[in-house]
N, C-alpha and C positions, 0 to 999 in steps of 0.2 A: 235557949236552942234547942231545936227540935232533931232528932236523930231519925235518919234515914234507914229503913228496914229492907232488906233485901233477903230473900230466902235462897239458898243455893243447895243443889244436891251435890254433895261429896261422894267418894267412894268408902262412906263409912255406913253405919246402920243407924245413925241419929241424924235428923235434918238440923242445920245449924243457921242461925240468923246473923247476919253481918250489921253490926252498929257502927255507921259511919257518920260523924257529925257533918252536917251540911257545910259547915265552916270548919278549916281545920282549927285548932291544933288535933292532929291525929294522936294517939293510935287508933286503929280500928279494932274492934273487939268481936270474937266469935263467941256466941253464946249458944249453948245447946236448947233446943226449943222443947224438948222432951218427948216430941213425936218421934215415933219410928216410922221407917221408910223401908219400901222394899230394896233389897239389895240392888246396887247400881249394876245394870247389865253390861258387864265388860265383853268385849268382843274376844271369845277365845281363838286362838288361832285354830281355824277350821280344817286345815289340812296340812300334810306334812310337805307336800311338793307345791311349790308356786312359782310362776313366771318371774323373770327378773326384774321387772318393775316393782312387784310386790316385797321380793327379797331386799332390793335397794332401800324401799321405804321401812322395812321392818329392821334392818341392820345398820341403816346409815353408811354403807358402802357404796360407792359408786359404781355405775355400770362398768367403767374401765377397770377398777380395782377387782372387782369380782371375775371380770374376763381375765384378767391377768393371773389372779390365784388359780384359775382353772387351767390356763395354758401352760402355768409354770408347772404343775402336777402338785400343788400346795392342798388343793382342795380336789380330791379325788373322785373320779367317775363312779357312780353307783353308790358311792356314800353321802357326798355333799350336792351332787348333781346327777341328773340321768337326762338321756336323749329320749325324746318321744320317738317312738318307732316310725318310719315312714314319714318323718318331718324333720326339718332342721332345727325345731324348738327344743331348747334346753329348760329343764323345769329344776328348781333348787330346793334342796331340804332344809327349809329355814330353820327349824329348831336346832339342828346340828351346826348350822354356820354360826347362830348366835351362841351356841355352847362352845364352838371353836374360838370365837372372839373373847368369851368371858373368861374361860378356864385355860386356853392356850392348846395348842395341837399336842404337845407331849404329856400334858396332865393326865395322871391316872383317872381322875374323875371324867375328863372328855373320852378317854378311851373306854369307860364304862358306859358313857351315853352312846357311843357307836355300837358296843356290844348290845345293848339294850334295843337299839333301833334295827340291827340285825335279828335279833330273836323275835321282834314284834311282827316280822314279815311272815306271812302265810306258808312260804317255802321253808322256813325254819322248823316247822312242824310235822315236815314229811320225814318219815323215817329213812 
C-alpha cells in the first residue's frame, strides 16, 4: 500500500507531512519533517476602528445585533463606536467589541481594556 504525502503549512514553526493511505483504513498521521519554516503570516488586526462589515466578520455578530446594541446604549459611543465627522458612517472599535463579548460588560478585565484604550489615545497625553 502506497502512502500519499501532502505537505501543509500550519501555524507552527515546523512543517508537517500528512500520511494518508490511499485506501482506508485510516487514521491519518502527522509526522514532523524536521524542516523549519518561516512563521505563518497571520493577519494582525491592522486598525482599531473598522466598518460594520469588518466588525460583523470579526465578531460573528449580525448587522442587526450590532445596531441594536448601539441603539440600546449597551455599546456606547466613543468607546465601542464612533461617528465619522461629516458622514453618516459609523466605525466600530473591533478589539473592544471582541473583549466585551469574551469578558462581559461588567468584568474588571474588560473595564481595564477600556481604560487601556482611552490611555492609548493621543489626547490622554495632554496635560
